[in-house]
N, C-alpha and C positions, 0 to 999 in steps of 0.2 A: 537441243539444249537441255541441260540438267535442270530440273525445277529448283527454284530458290525457296527454301522453307520459311514459313511465317508461323510464329508461336503465339499462343495465348499466355497470360501470366501463370496459369496452372501448369502448362507445359514447360514454361521457363523454369519453374521451381523444380520440376522433375529432372530437367536437363542439368541444372546446377548441382543437384544431388549426385547424379550419375557421373558428371564430368569433373568433379573436384579431384585434382591430381593427388596421388599418394605421396609424391615427392616432387621436388623442383618448385618453380614459381607457382604461387596460388593463382586462382582465377582473378582475384583483385589485382595482384601484381601484373598479370598479363594485360588486364584491361587498362590499367594505368599507363603502362608502356605504350599500348596501342593508341591511347588518347594523346599521349605526348607526341607520338609520330604524326598523328593527324594535325595536331596543333602547329607543329613546325611547318607543315605544308601550307597551312591556312594563314598564319600570322602575316600581317602586312608589314612592310618595311618603313615604319614611321620613326624608328628610333625609340619608341615608347616601350614600356614593359608589357609583358603578358600578365593579365589579371586572372587568377584562378579563384572562383567562388566555390568554397567547400562547405557543404551542408553536414548535418550530424549523422547521416546514415551511411549505407554502403556506397551510395553514389558519391558522397563526400570522401569516402575512403579511396575510391578510384581517382578522385581529384587530387588528393594528397600524393598518391604515388605518381601521378602525371606531373605534378609540380616539382617533385624531387628529380624526376627524369629530365624535365626541361631545364632545371638549374644545372644539372650535370652537363648539359649541352651548351652551357655558357650563355643562356638566355637570361635577361633580367626578368625576374618573376616575383610577383606579389601574390600572396594568398589572403583573400578575405575570408576569415573564419566566421561562419554565420551562426555558430553556436558556442556558448561558453563551455559546453560539455566536452570532455576528451573524446576523440574518435573511438568508436566501439571496437572495430576490427584491429587485431594485433598488428597486421601489416600496415594499416593506416597510421597507427600510433608510431610505428617504426619510421615510416616515411616522413611523418611530421617532425620527429626528432632529428632525422638526418637533414631535412630541409633547414631547420633552425640552426643546426650545428654548422652547416656550410654557409651561413650568413644570409639565408633567405629571409625576406621580409614578410611578417605576418601582421595583418591589420584587422581591426574589428569594425571599421567604418569604410565607406566608399572612398578610395584614395583621391587626392587632388592631383590628378595626372591629366594634362590637356590632350595627350595623344596616346591612347592605348593601342598596342599592336594587335591585341586579341583579347577577348574575354572567353574564358573556359567556364561553362556552366556545369558545376557539379553540386548544385544546391539540393535538388530533390530527384528521386529516381522512380523505379518501377512500383514501389510500394505505396504510392499516393492513394489514400482511400477517402479523402475528404477535401473540401476546398482549401486552398492555400491560406495560411494564417496571415494577418495584416503585416507582420514584420517581413516575412518572406515575400509577400506580394510587393512590398516597397522595393526589395532587392531586385525582383524580376523586372519591375518598371525601370529601375536604374540600368539594368543590363540592356533592355530594349532601347533605351535612350542614349546609350553610350556612344553610338556612332562608329564603333569598332566592329570588325567581323566577330561573330559569336559561334563558338563550337560547343554544342550540347553533348554531354557524356551520357550515352545510352538512350536517353529520352529527354526532350526539352522539359525543364522544370515547369510543373503545373499542368502538363498534358497527361491525361489518363491513358496509360499504355494499353489498357484493355478495350476502351470504347473510342478513343480518339477525341474525347471531349475535353475542353479547357475547364479546369477546376478553379474558376474565379479569375485567374490570370495565368499566363504562360509565356515562357521565353519564346521569341521568334528567332530561331537560329539561322545562321548562314549555312551551317553543316551540322549534321548529327552523326556521330560515330557510335554505332550500337554494337552490342556484344552478344556472342553465342549465336543469335539469329535475329532476323527482322521480327518486330512486334506488330501485331495487327493495328494497334492504335496509332502507329507512325504513318499509316497509309490510308486511313479512312477518317471521315468527319473532319475535325479541325487539324488532324495530324499533318496533312500535306502543307497547310499554311504555316505550321510551326517549325517543321523539321529542316527546311531547306534541302540541300543535297544530302542523301543518306548513303553512308558507307557502313559495311558490316564486317566485323572480324569475329570468326567463330572461335577464337582462342584455342584452337586445336580440338574442339569438341564436335566436329562435324558429324561423326557417327551417332553420337547421343542425340543431336538435334534431329537428324533424319529419322531416328527411331520414334521420336515423340510427335513429330509434326503431322497435323491433319490439314494444314493450310499451306498455300504457296502463293508466290507473286505471279500475277498474270501479266505477261509482257509480250510485245510483238515477237521477240525472238523465240519465246516458248510456243506461241499459238500458230505462227505463220506456217510451219511445216505440216500442220494437220490437214491442209487442203492442197492437193497436188495440182500441178498444171494440167490443163486439158489436153487430151489426145487430139490429133487432127481428125481422126475418123469417128466423129460423134454427130449427133443430131439433138434437136431441142428436147426431145422426149427423154434423153439421158439425164436431164437436169431437173426433172420433176415438175409438177404442177402445184402452184400455190394459190390458195383462195384467201382473200382478206374480207372479213365480214364486219361491217360497221357502217358508218356514214349516215346516221339519222339526219333528219332535216336540220339544216344549219351547221352540220358537222361533217359534211361530205369530205372536206379537205383532209381530215385526219385519216380516213380510210384510204384516200388517194395517195397521201404521203407514204403510208405503209406499203401500198401496192407498188408505187413507183420505186421505193427502196428495194423491194423484193426483186423487181425487174433489173435494176442496176446492179444488184448483188448476185445475179446469175441464175435465178430460177428460170426453168425452160419456158413455162407459160405462167401467166399471172391473171387470175380472175378477181374482180372486185364485186362482191355481193353487197350492194348498197341497200340500206334499210329505208331510206327516205322516199316518200311518194314522189318527190320532185327531183329525184336523182337524175343526173345527166345520162345521156345515152352513149357518150364518148368522152374520153379524156383528151382534150385538145393539146395538152402538153406532151402526153405520152399516149398516142393513139394505139400503140402496141398493146396496151392493157385492154382486156376484154371485160366490159361492164355487163353484169348479168343480175338476175334475181339471186337471192341468197341460195335457194335450192339448187339452181343451175350451177352456181359457182362452186358450191361444196361438193356436188355430185362427182365432179371430175378431178378433185384435188387429192394430192398425197398428204399435204400439210395445210392446216387452217390457222390463220391468225385471226383471232376474234376479239373485238372490243373497241378498236379505235373509232371514236365518234359514235359509238352505239347508243349513247344516251341512256337516261334513266327516267322512269315515270316520276312526275312531281308528286304523285299521290302514293302513300304507303300501301293503300288498299287496291291500287290499280296498276298492276305490273305491265310493263311494256311488252310488245311482241317479242323483242329480243330475250327478255327474261322469261316469258311464258313458254315459248316454243323453241326459239333458235338455240339458245345456250344449253338447255336441257338435252336437246338432240345431239349437239356437238359433244357434250360430256359423256353421253351414252355410247357414242360411236368409237371406232377403233383407229381414227386418224390421229397423227401427231398434232398436238394443239399448242399454240402460243397464245396465252391469255393475257391481255393488256387492258389498261385504261378502264372503261366502263364494265368490261367483263369481270374485273377484279372488284369493282364497287358492288356489282350485283351479288357476287359470291360473298362479300363481306356482310351483306344484309339478308342473305337467304341461306338458312342452315341446311335445308334439304339439298340445295344445289352444292353447297360446300361439302356435304357428306358424299354426294355423288362424285365430286372431283377427287376426293381422297381414295375412293374405291376403284377408279378407272385404271386398267392395266396398261393402256397405251401411254406413250411418252407425252409428258405435259411440262410446259415451261411457263412460269409466272414471272412477270416483269414489273413489280410494284415500285413506286416511289414511296417514301416514308409514310405519307398519309394513307395511301392505299394499303400498305402493309399493316398499319395500325388498325384499319377497319377489318382486315382479315383476322387479326389477332385479338380483337376486342379491346384495343387500347387506342392511343393517338400517336401522331407523328413525333411528339416529344418523347414518349415512352420508347418508341422504336429507335430514335436517334441516341437515346441513353445507353443502348446496347445493340448496336447495328448487327454485329455478328450473331449474337444470341437470337435476335429476331429473324434473321435470314435462315439460320439453322432450324429454328422452330417451324417456320413456314414450310421448309423442305420436308421435314419429318412429318408434320401434321397432314400435309396434303400429298405426300409421296410424289413430290414434284421437284424439278430443277428450278431454282429461283435465282433471280438477280435482284438484289436490293439496290436500287439506283441511288446516286448521289456522289459526293466527293469520295473517291475510293470505293467504287461499286463493288459489292460483295456477291460472288456466285456461291451458292450453297447447294449441296446434294443430299439426297435422303439418307445416305450412309454416314453422314457426319463430316465428310470432307468438304473443303471450301477453298476459294481463292479470292484474292483481293486485286482489283485491277489497278494498273499503274498509269494508264493513259487517260486523256480527257482534260477538260478545262472549263471555266465558268461559261464559255460560249454555249455549252450544252444546256444551260439553264434558260431555255427559250422554247417557245411553243412548237410542238410537232417533232422534237428530237426523239422523244420516246416512241412515237409512231414509226419513225425511221428505224430505230433499233429493232422493234418488233418485226418489221418487214425483212430486215437483214437476217435475223434469226431464222425466220421462215424459209428464206432462200437457201440458207446453208443446210437446213434440214432436208430440203428438196434435193440438194446435191450429194446427199449420202452421209453427212456427218451425223453421229449419234447426238442425242440431246445434250449430253454433258459437254462435248466438244463444240457443237454448234453454238451453244449459249456463250461459252467463254470466248470463242473466236469472234463472235459478233460484238460482244461487249468491248473487247480489246480493239477491234477494228474501228468501231464506232468512235471510241475515244481518240484513237490515233488519227482518224480522219479530222476530227475537230482540232487536234493539235497541228496537223498539217495546214489546215485553213488559217489558223492563227500565225503559223510560221510564214505564210505567204502574205500576211497583212490583212486577212479577212477575219475580223473578230479579235478578242472574244465578244466585245460589245457589238450587237447587231448581227451576229452569226445566225444564219437561218438553217432550218432543218433540211431544206432542199440542197443547200450548199454542202452540208455534211454528207448527204446521200451520194452526191456526185463525186466528192473526194474519196468516199469509201470505195467506190468502184475503182478509182485510180490505184489506191493502195492494195485492194484485193488482187488486182492484176500484177502488181509489183511483188506482193508476198508469194503468190503462186509461182512466180518466175524466180523466186529465191532472193529477191532484193528486199531487205528489211531495214 
């Protein structure tokens, strides 16, 4: 499958400059027509009018062109003009004049219509740089309370297309029709809650988009072909040996979840190197796992997952065994490393170990959630969430590592500045142990020969798709457990390698 590009606002501006046609319909005219086509498909058959909310900027210009096109198609159309100022773009002014000349209705207040067929949101667009002002906030609230399907033009009003954050208030659309390319903010943070179904029209600018894009959508269709079906003539040694290091007293479950996930995701052998003095000698749920000392587990491994349940010393002056000896040894070694949970917390508090991480030549994957990413970057979860993509790219560059910043629309970032945004997953993954399962899956895929970039993305996409499959079967999202995700990931992994996506 050809990758689907995703752009940042800066990349969008470059594309708009390159793609502006020398003749024929302008980008605004093309966007307005595309919005009208999408509106026709979405409008409910209530007998009511289509209400187009047109703001003062280019997004409002798209809305005026869409309204004129809808009127030409014999729809009953009302335009709520949200600003007294005349539209800025010439094609928007022409569309407004044509709409009025054909008898289209222009209003300045929310109409008294009991049954709207559709609301088209053209209030605010990509250029939103501050919180929504009170007047527009009231309009957004009316759109959300309308009871009609809502089509957002390019981006739901009030959603920051760069960060995916809601700027005070945002439209919650039934569908978003976006232009030129997908925007990162549509797919991460609050974006998935605001956008509804997303469709993209490149307005004939696909070549310009491809030339600018550093990001892409991470989908099952893209990732599934990366891992081939297994030959019949194989043995377990062909699929590598994974070690999971963690499981301090009271947190053995985290390490076992990661190890079990590695086993279910196809690693040939899995050792659990448990740190706790009271560690069990056998995993009665999966006796196929081999429980060893940390040294014995690591000695035989091709790949090490470090950190699940590793714990941290309660004293700033008394480092744990994991921090004093285990993690430094792993960082200095040449094995592929997946660093998760308490390994990331230790690195965030220990500059010398963070420096050692940045210098290691072997493949390294970091799997932080926003709070862990904040510790690594010297900020907090709020700061990370305010610019998720920027934080992920900074982590990848600073530590010369492959990074997944977990959360709604998990972001995978690579040291050379490329990135992807995951399209799978649901709130069921906001439960204990799911991160441990993800780390184990990543380790298993590294063991099976995928390089760090592909193993990380495949695992992130598979992990989210497994949660989606659980919910589709009636398990979750509320109460979905990490163990259920791991089992479903095995089912999907076998389906994907068989060509069934």
